[in-house]
C-alpha positions in Angstrom: 0.1 -0.1 0.4 2.7 2.5 0.8 4.3 2.1 -3.0 0.9 3.1 -4.6 0.8 6.1 -2.1 4.4 7.5 -3.3 3.5 6.4 -7.0 0.7 9.3 -7.1 3.0 11.9 -5.7 5.6 11.4 -8.1 5.3 14.7 -10.2 4.3 14.6 -14.0 7.2 14.2 -16.5 8.4 17.3 -18.0 5.8 19.2 -19.9 6.5 21.8 -22.5 5.7 25.6 -21.3 3.0 27.1 -22.9 4.1 29.9 -25.0 1.9 33.2 -25.1 0.8 34.5 -28.0 -1.6 37.2 -27.2 -1.1 41.1 -27.3 2.2 42.3 -25.4 0.3 45.8 -25.8 -2.8 47.6 -26.2 -2.7 51.1 -26.6 -5.7 53.3 -27.1 -6.6 57.3 -28.4 -3.1 57.1 -30.2 -2.2 60.4 -32.4 1.4 59.6 -33.6 3.3 62.0 -35.4 6.8 60.7 -37.1 9.4 63.6 -38.1 12.6 63.2 -39.8 15.2 66.4 -39.3 12.6 68.2 -37.7 10.2 67.8 -40.7 6.9 65.9 -40.3 6.5 62.8 -42.7 3.3 61.1 -41.5 0.8 61.5 -39.1 -0.9 58.3 -37.4 -4.1 58.1 -35.4 -6.4 55.3 -34.0 -8.3 54.7 -31.3 -6.9 51.4 -30.2 -3.4 49.8 -31.4 -2.7 46.0 -30.5 1.0 45.3 -30.5 2.2 41.6 -30.6 5.5 40.0 -29.4 6.4 38.7 -33.1 6.2 42.8 -34.3 2.7 42.7 -36.0 0.2 45.9 -34.8 -3.5 45.5 -35.1 -5.8 48.6 -35.2 -9.1 47.0 -34.8 -11.1 50.6 -34.4 -9.7 51.8 -37.7 -7.0 53.9 -38.7 -6.2 57.5 -40.3 -2.8 58.6 -41.8 -1.6 61.5 -43.3 1.5 61.8 -45.5 3.5 64.7 -46.0 5.9 65.8 -48.5 9.7 66.9 -47.8 8.6 70.7 -46.9 5.9 69.3 -44.5 2.9 70.0 -46.5 -0.2 67.2 -46.2 0.0 65.3 -49.8 -2.5 62.6 -49.0 -4.6 60.6 -46.7 -6.0 57.2 -46.0 -8.4 55.9 -43.7 -9.4 52.3 -43.2 -12.2 50.7 -41.0 -9.8 48.3 -39.5 -6.0 47.8 -40.2 -3.1 45.4 -39.6 0.8 45.6 -39.8 2.5 42.2 -40.8 6.4 43.1 -39.7 7.5 40.0 -41.3 6.6 41.0 -44.7 6.9 45.0 -43.6 3.2 44.8 -45.3 -0.2 47.0 -44.4 -3.8 45.4 -44.7 -6.8 48.0 -45.0 -10.1 46.8 -44.6 -13.8 48.0 -44.9 -14.1 51.8 -46.0 -10.7 52.2 -47.2 -10.3 55.5 -48.6 -6.9 57.2 -50.2 -7.0 60.9 -50.9 -4.0 62.0 -53.3 -4.8 65.9 -52.4 -2.1 67.2 -54.5 -3.9 65.6 -57.9 -7.2 65.6 -56.5 -7.9 62.0 -56.8 -9.4 59.6 -54.5 -9.5 55.7 -54.1 -12.1 53.7 -52.4 -12.3 50.1 -51.8 -13.1 47.5 -49.1 -9.3 45.9 -49.0 -6.0 47.9 -50.0 -2.5 46.2 -49.0 0.5 49.0 -48.5 4.3 47.6 -49.5 5.9 50.6 -48.1 9.4 49.6 -49.1 8.2 49.6 -52.8 6.0 52.6 -52.3 3.1 50.7 -53.9 -0.4 49.8 -53.0 -2.4 47.0 -54.2 -5.7 45.2 -53.8 -8.0 42.2 -55.8 -11.2 43.9 -54.6 -13.3 46.4 -56.6 -11.8 49.7 -56.6 -13.3 53.4 -57.7 -10.9 55.9 -58.5 -12.1 59.7 -59.2 -9.6 61.3 -61.0 -10.2 65.2 -62.5 -14.2 64.6 -63.0 -13.7 60.9 -64.4 -14.7 58.0 -62.2 -13.0 54.9 -63.2 -14.2 51.7 -61.8 -12.4 48.0 -61.8 -11.6 44.8 -59.7 -8.2 44.7 -58.9 -5.4 47.6 -58.9 -1.7 48.1 -58.7 -0.6 51.4 -58.2 2.4 53.8 -56.7 1.7 54.6 -53.0 0.7 58.3 -54.0 -1.9 57.2 -56.8 0.5 59.1 -59.8 0.5 55.6 -61.7 -2.2 52.9 -61.5 -3.3 49.8 -63.7 -6.7 48.2 -62.8 -6.9 44.9 -64.0 -10.4 45.0 -65.0 -11.6 48.0 -65.8 -14.8 49.8 -66.7 -15.1 54.1 -66.6 -17.4 57.0 -66.8 -16.1 59.8 -68.5 -17.0 63.2 -68.4 -17.9 64.8 -72.0 -18.0 68.5 -72.2 -20.7 69.8 -74.9 
């Protein structure tokens, strides 16, 4: 009987520790300005940012970004209902009522999902897009573009053009 009691009290074999994969930090009401050499480069506003151990960041309540030229003049904006930054790929994804405005060229892009590759200065999507450009409205599905919309390619285009009589 004594042998049985001692076996019951033997500690279990070594188990692997459970790795925590949840958020490291949650920040609310963020208004962050990035500058270089005392010149504003961009501004980010978000109601909530969730940061993970692998460097990923989630913006579950939306994001608003402003981009400035080297003289510190606001050139474009981007907003989305939610966003996610993939650190390993250095890539952003905005979803839900994504809107990009190029203020210098009076262009506006609307879509439901948009990816951005900052290193390549490109944006792209496979979703339906609408681009308003100098009185014209372009529709289509799928798009590749420069980050500032100065050059874009709609994969399956449709269009409405303004005709002056």
